[in-house]
N, C-alpha and C positions, 0 to 999 in steps of 0.2 A: 373356965379354969384350964390352965395348960396341962397337958398330959406329961407325966414324968418320962424321960427316956433313960432306960437302963444303959450302963456301960457294957459293951460287947465283950470287953476283956474280963469282966466279972461273971459273964454268963457261962453256964456249962455248954460244952460243944454240942450237946443235943438240941439246944435251943436256937442255934444258929443253922439256917437251912441254906442249901444251894438253891440256884435258880431252878434246876430240874425238879428238886423236891417241893419247892414252893408251887411251881406250875402244876405239878401232879395233885397237890393238895387242892388247889383251886379247881382243877378239872373235876376231881372227886366231889367237891362241894356242889359245883354247877350240875354236873350230870345226875347226882343223887337228889339235889334240892328242887331242880326245875323238871317237871314231868313233860313228856311229849304233848305238844299242843298245836293248834291251828294259828297262823300268822297271816295277816293281810298286809300286802304291800305292792309296789310297783317294781317290776323286773328292770334292772339296769346292769351294765358292765357284764353282759352276757358273753360267756367263753365256752365253746364246745370243744373239748380236747379229742385228739385222735384216739385215745383210749376209750372213749364213749362216756367219760365223766363230764359233767356240765357244771360249770362255776358261774355264779351270778351273785348279785346283791338284791335284797329287798329293802326298798326304801319308802319313807313317807315324808311329809313336811318337816318332821323333827329328828329323824335318825335314819340309819341304814344298818342292815344286818348282812354279814357275809354268809352265803349259803352254798351248799354243794349237793348235787343230785348224781349219786354214783350210777355206774352204767347199768347195772341190774334194774334199779328203780327208775332210771330214765327211760329204758325200753318199755316199761309198763305204762307210761303216762300217755293220755289222749289229748292233752292240751298242748299245742305247738308253742313253745316258748319263744318270745321275741321281745326286743327292747320296747319298753313303755306299756307292756301289758299288765293289767291289774289282776293279781291272782290271790288265792288263799292257799297256803302251803302248810302240810302237816309234817312235823319232824321233831327231833330231839336236839338239845344242845350238846355240843361237844367242844373240847379245846384242842387246838392243833399246837402240840408242845413246842415244836421247833420255832415257831413264831410267837408263842405265847398269845395267840389269838382264838377267841371263841367263835364258833360258827354253828349254823343250823343244818343238821343233816337232814335233808327233805326226803320224805318217803312217798308223798302224794301231793298232787297239785290239781286244783280246780280253778276254773275262771271266777273272778269276782262278779258282782252284779253288773259292773260296766261292760263286761264281755256280753252279757245277755242283752243289754240295752243296745250294744252295737249290732247284735244279730237282728234285733227287732227293727233297728234303724235301716239296715241294708235290705231286710225284707220288704218293708213298707215302701222304701225308695224304689225298689224294683217294681213293686205292684203299681204305684202311682206313675212311674215312668212308662210302664206298658200302657196305661190308659191315656198317655199323651199329656198329662198335666204339666210336664217339664219340657215340652217341645219348643224349640226356639221360635217357631212361627207363631206361637200363642203370645210371645212377649211383645209388649208395647213400648214404644219409645217414651221416656218420661219428658213432660213439658220442659221446653228450654227456660222459660221464665214463669214458674208457677207463682201465683199471687197468694194463695192460701194452701199451707201445707199442715196436714194433721200428723201427729207423732203418737202412736199407740205404744205406750210404755208406762213404767212405774213413775208417778209424779215426784217421788222422793229419791230416786236412784241417781247415781252419778252420770248415767248416760244422757239424761235429759239436760243436765246442767252443761256437760261438754257440748252437746248439740246446740244449745241456745247460745253458748259462748262463742262457737265458731261462726254462726250466722251473724252475731253482733259484731265480732272483730272484723269480719270481711265486709261489713256495710251492707248487707242484704236488706232490701226494702219491702219484702213481702210480709205476710202475716202467718205466724206458727201457732197452732193450737195444740195443746196436749190433751189426748184422749186417754184418761187414766184407766189402767188395768193391771191386774197382777201378771207378773212375768215369770213366776217360779211357783212350783207347788201345786197341790190340788186345786182345780177350778180356774187355773191361770189361762189355759187355752180357751175355756168357754167365755171368760170375760173378754178376752182378745177378739173372739168371734163376734161377740155383741157389739164391741166398738167398731169393727168392720162394717157390721150392718147399719150402726148408727151413721157412720161417715157416709155410706152410700145413700141413706135416706135423707140426710141434711142437704146433699147436693151442692155444697159450697167449697168443696176441696177439689183443687187441681191435682194434688199429689198426696200420697199416704206414705208414712214411714213406719215400719213396725220393728222393734228391736229393743235390746238391752245390752248391758255390758257383758264381759267375759265370765266364764265359769266352767265348772265341770260338766260333763255330759248329763249328770242328773239335773244340774242347775238349769241347763238349756233345754231339758226334754220337752217342756210344753210346746216349744216351737217345732217339735217333731210329731205332735199328735195329729191324727188324720183329719179331724174336723177343722182345725185351724189351717192345715195345708191346703185343704180344699176351699176353704173360705178365701184364703189369699189368692189362689188361682183364679176364683170365680169373681173377684172384686171388679166393679165397674170402673173404679178409680185406679190409675196406675200406682203401683206399690214398689217401694224400695225396701228390701230386707237388710237390716243392719244388726245382726245378732252376734254378740261376743267379740273375739279378737280376729286377727287375720287367719289364724290357723283353725278357728271354729267353724264348722259348716253344719247347718241345720236344713231340714226339708223345706222350711220356709224360704230358704235362699234359693232353692231350685224352682220353687213355685213362683216366686216374685218376678217382677218384670226386670228388675236390676238388683244385683247384690252388692252391698257396700261392706267393706271389711269391718268397720266399726261405726257406731253412731256418728263419731266425728267425721269419718270418711263420708257418710251420708251428707252431712251438713256441707262439706266442701264440694260434694257432687252437685248439690242443689244450687250452690251459690257460684259455682265456677263459671257458668255461662252468663250469670248476671254481671260478674266482675269483668268478664270479656266484653259484654256489651257496654258497660259503663266506661271501660278504657277506650272503646271505639267512639263512644258518644264524646268523651274528653278530647280525643284526637280530632274528631270531626268538628267539634266547637272551636278548637284552636285553629284548625285549617279554615273554618268559615270566618273566623275573626281576622285572620291574615288576609284572606281573599277580599273581605269587605275593606280592609285598610288599603290593599293595593288598589282597589276599584276607586275608593275615595281619593287617593293620591293622584291617580289618573284622571279622574274627573276634575279635581282642582287644577291640574296642569292644563287640561283642555280649556277650563274656564278662564284661566289667566291668559292662554293664548288668544282666546275669543276677545277678551278685554283688550289686549294689545292691538289686535286687528281693528277693533271698534274705534280705539283712540286714533289710529292712523287714518280712518275714514272721516273724522269729524271735520267741520269747517276750520276750526281753530288749528288743528294739526295740518290742514292743507295750507293755511296761511304761514304756519311755521315753516313748513317745507318750502314755501315760496321765498320767505326771507332767507332761508339757508342757501337756496339756489342763487338768490341775488347776491348775498355775501360772497358766495363762491365765484360768481362771474366778476364781481368787483375785484376780488383778490387776483383772479387770473388776468384781468385787464391790466391792473396795476403792474403785475409781474411782467406781462408782455411789453408795456411802455417802458419799464425800467431796463428791459433787455434791449429794446430798440435804441434807447439812448446810450447805453453802456458799450454796446458793440462799436459804433462809430467812434465814441470817445476812446476806446481801447486801441482801435486802428490808428487814430491821430496820434496817440502816444507812442505807438510803435514807430510811426513814420518819423516822429520828432527825434526819437532815439536814434534811429538809423542815420538821419540828417546830421545830428550832432557828432556822431562817430565819423561821418564822411567830411566834416568841416576842416579847411586848411588850418585854421588856429589850433584846432585840437590836434592835428598831426604835427604842427610846428611845436606845440607844447610837448608833445611825446618826444620829438626829435631833440628839443632843448635839454630835456631831462636825461636823455641818453648821452648827449654830448657832455653835460655836466659829469655825468658818472664816469665817462671815459677819461676826462680831465683829472678827476680826482684819482683815478687808478694810475694815470701817467705821473701825476705829481708824487704819489707814493713810491713810484719806482725811480724818481730822478736822484742824482748823486747828492744834491743839496739836501733832500729829504733824508738820505742815508747818514750824511754827516750830522745832521741835526739829531739823530738818534744816538750819537756818541761814537760813531766810527770815524776813521781817519784814512786818507789816501796818501800812500808813499810814492814820491816821484823822484826820478833820476835827474842828472844835471840838464838834460834836454827836455824835461817836463813830462817824460812818458811815465805812466804808472808802472810800478814794480809790483808784479802779482805773484813772484815766486822768490823764495829765499836764495835760490841758487844763482839768481840774477845779481845778487849783491856781492861786491867785492870788498876785501878788507880795506879800511880807510877811505872807502868811497863816500863822497858827499851826496847827501840825499835832502829832500824836502818833504816834511810831514804836513799835509793840507788838513786843517780842521775846519769846522763850519765858520768859525769867526776869524780865521787867518791861516798863515803858513809859517812853519818853524823849521829852520835849517837843522840837519842832524848829520852825524858821521857814523859809519859802520865801524866801530873799534871793538877789538876783542872777539872778532868773529871767528869762530872755530870752523874747521873743515867739515862740510856735511858728510855725514855717514853714507856710505854707498851700499 
């Protein structure tokens, strides 16, 4: 059912609050209604001011709470605050009116249980390290190609599924055996110690992996328990520790021969050398095939060459070569005979040609042709030939040719000679030539 909203214009002024009034009312409700208490959370956004006040947030997976530790309270604390530390803080709720933000005024801080576990972790690590359990010279190299690998882990966890999936995807050809054990909670370390002893007694494993997925320090604490760490260090079979995520470290990581960041990383480490060997085998097989093919080709060429030489040495081949030489000699003889006949014939033809050119009849024929040519030229230049082409010759009374107009006198009798006869003419109307 919807809530009825009153009209602010109809409300008395005393029912309309300012922001400051409303915030002060909220502050009063919070500070009076929530008593001072302990709050557990992780420190983040830590800021230490020059004034001595310390501002930070307390957070968990679901929320965060703004907190302040004033200078006087901060000076009394024995827990050094740092990012990521898990603490329990005692204080009361207050409202910072200028921002309308509530915050926790912290009066005291103690470390949460994680801090205690961290101190135990460091103490045991120091103790075992002093005994030499983590010394590099104790580490053994893991087998390059392990045939049987045992994985000590929970059979129902995601770690074993990721481990097997990686090995399958990368084509690993070995055998993986899951040695089931609890990996968290009371009795987990003891079960994993039993599995280590069982693996050593069976004597079938080339490599062991011990691990689980990530979690909090409490979740991973079984891998920090002293009996399990000592059992890992004393194992006769090389061990890879694959506990948690990349940022998680346990004492088993230091005691094992090799540390993998995750169970998937352990699977990749186990199969990496196998993949490299498989690739080398593939390349070697390809190179061997190519070498065999080249050898086969060369052998075939040598066989063909031997066959050719053998064919050349057979009696039939020798007879064929004899026929070829005979045909060659026959061709060369025929060419020599034709050349012997052709050369004298050519010389005879040359002599005949020279004799014909030196013959008197030929010279007489050339002279006659020349004389006829001269006659034709002389005939073309004769007066009769000129008259036949339509010209006429003018002669005076004495029969001499008149070649210039100035030689003609008015009334002079002349004769015009044509090709077919002579016609008498008289020069009448002759005008005086211009000078």
